[in-house]
N, C-alpha and C positions, 0 to 999 in steps of 0.2 A: 643519200639516194633513197627515195621512197617509191618503189616500182608499182605498188598497189594503190597509191593515193588517187582518190576520185574527186574530192573537194578540197580546194586550197584557197584560203583567204589570207592575203597579206595586205589588206587595205589599211589606210591611215598609218603608214610608216613614213620613212624618209628615203625610200628606195630610189636610186637614180639610174640603175641598170638592171635589166632582166637577163638572167642566165638560163637560156633555153634548154641547155643540155641537162640541167638539174630537174627538169619537169618530168613527171610520170606520163607515160604514153596512155595510161588509163584515166587520165584527168578528164572529168566531165564538167565541173564547175570551177572556174578560176576567177577570183575577184582580187584585182590589184589596184583598185580605185584609191584616190586620195594619196598619191605618192608624187615623186619628182622625176618620173621616167620621161625622157625626151625622145627615145627611139625604140621601136619594137624590133627585135632581132628576127631572123628567119625562124618561123615556128612551124613545126610539124607535129600536130596533136590530133591523131585520128579519132579520138573519142570525145573531144571537147564539144559541148553543146551550148554553154553559157560563158561569155567572156566579157568582163567589166574592166575597162581601162579608163573610166571617166575620172575627171578631176586630176589629171596629170599635167605634163608639160610637152606632150607630143606635138611635134611640128609637121611631121609628114609620116606617110606609110609607104616606105620605099622598098622594104624587103618582102620576101615571099611568105605568104601565109597559107599553109597547107592545112586547112581546117574543114575537112569534108562533111562533118556532122554539126557544124556550128549553126545554131538556130537563133541565138539572141546575142547581139554584139552592141555593147554600149561604149562609145568613145566620146561622149559629150563632155563639155567643159575642158577642152584642150586648146591647142594653138595651131591646128591643122589648117593650111591654106589651100591645099589641093586634094581632092578626093580622086585617087588614081583608079585605073581599071582593076576591078576586083572580081574574082571568080569564087563565089561561095554558093555552092549548089543548093543547099537547103536552108539558107538564112531566111528567117521570117520577120525578125524585128531588128531594125538598124537605127540607132540613135546617134546622130552626128551634130546634135544641137549645141549651140553656144561654143562654136569654133570660129575660125576666120576664113572659111572656105569661100573662094571666089569663083570656082568653076568645078564642074563634075565631068570627069572623063567617062568613057563607056563603061557601064556597069553590067556585069553578067550575074544577075541575081534572080533566077527564074521563079523562086518560091517566096520572094519578099512580099509581105503583106502590109507591114507598118514601117513607114520611112519618115523620120523626123529630121528635117534640115533647117529648123527654125533658128533664128538668131545667128545668122552668118552674113557673108558679104556677097552673096550671089547677085548678079546683075541680069541674068537671063536663064531661061530653061529651054533645052532642046536635046534631041537625040537620046531619049531615054526609052529603053525597051524593058518594061517591067510588067509582064503579063499577069502576075498574081496580085499586084498592088491594090489595096483597098483604102488605105489611109495615107495621105501625103501632106505633110506640114512644111510649108516654106515661108511661114510668117516671119516678120521682123528681119527681112533681108533688104536688098536694094534692087529688086527685080523691076526692070523697065519693060521687059518684053517676054512673052511666053509663046514659043512657036509650037502651037498645039498640034500641027500636022506631023511633027517629028516625035511626038510623045505617044508611045504605045502603052496605054494603061486601060485596057478594056473593062477591068473589074473595079475601077476606082469609084468609091461611094462617098468619101470624105476628103475634101481638098481645101486646105486652109492657106490662103495667100494674103491674109490680112497684114496691114502695116508694112507695105512696100512702097515703091516709088509711085507718085501720082501720074507719071507718064505712062503707066500700064494701060493698054488700050481698053476702054470701057466695054467694048463689044468683043468679048473673047469667045472664039469658036471652041466649044468644049466637046464637040462631037467625036473628036479623036481621043478624048480622055476616057471614054466609057460612060457608064451610067452614073455620073456624079449627082448624088442626091443632096449632099450637104456641102455647100461651097461658100466660103467666106472670102469676099473680095476685099481689096485694099481700102483703107479708110482715107478720105481726103483730108481729114483733120484728126490725126492720131490722138491728140490731147483730148479732144471731145469724146472720142471713143473710149479712152481710158476712164473718163469721168462717168460716162453712162454705164460702164461695166463695174463701177465701184459701188458695192451695196451700202457703203457707209454714207454716201451722198444721196439724200432723198431727191426723188424726181417729182416736181410739183405738177399735178395734172392741169391741163388746159381747162379754163372755165368756158363752158359753151356760151355762145352769144345768144342773148334773149331776142325773140322775134320782135320786129318793129310793129307796134300797136298804133294803128291810125288814130289820131286825136279827133274828137268830135268838134265841129265848128260851133262856136257859141252864137246864139241868136242875138242880133243887135236890136235894140228897141228904138223905134223912131221917136224923135223929139218933135213936139209941136210948138 
């Protein structure tokens, strides 16, 4: 028992289970990435600000998370299929990339600024109320439809929806998404996009066409 512990790093071990009762209530930074944990227990850590559970074997988040001061939550590279209703009042950065998430339940994240949902199995987006969101990454999913009218993101400035289904409507009404200044749409040919983004492959510039020069007619000599 370490009641005064503020930073705890147990990353890169072979942990399969987390004993919540052994954690200090003064814990601010908790890194348990790169382990074999499959389930998070009920957690009540009033001082926790940064929580890293990336690269584990989490399949779901079913238990109660009482983390009133959590600002940075990284649960990337797991096996989560459903993102449940979460209430994290001051969360600003949420990384759920490289999971198996198929749908998102109602999220209560009023302070969320950066949300990474890339590399999952989402097929549609709707019913998201994220008033502080500025950066939203849903690239490399299977999204066929985005119901913009039910997305409340008035501060969104960076929206990456690249590498999704070609069925996504080409004319997407972004008025409900806020002032999106940087928007990456899906690529019709992902392989081509990969190639163009690879700096190792030179891009040969197009040779401009030369203007057509009219040829002078040669004078014919009369034969007598």
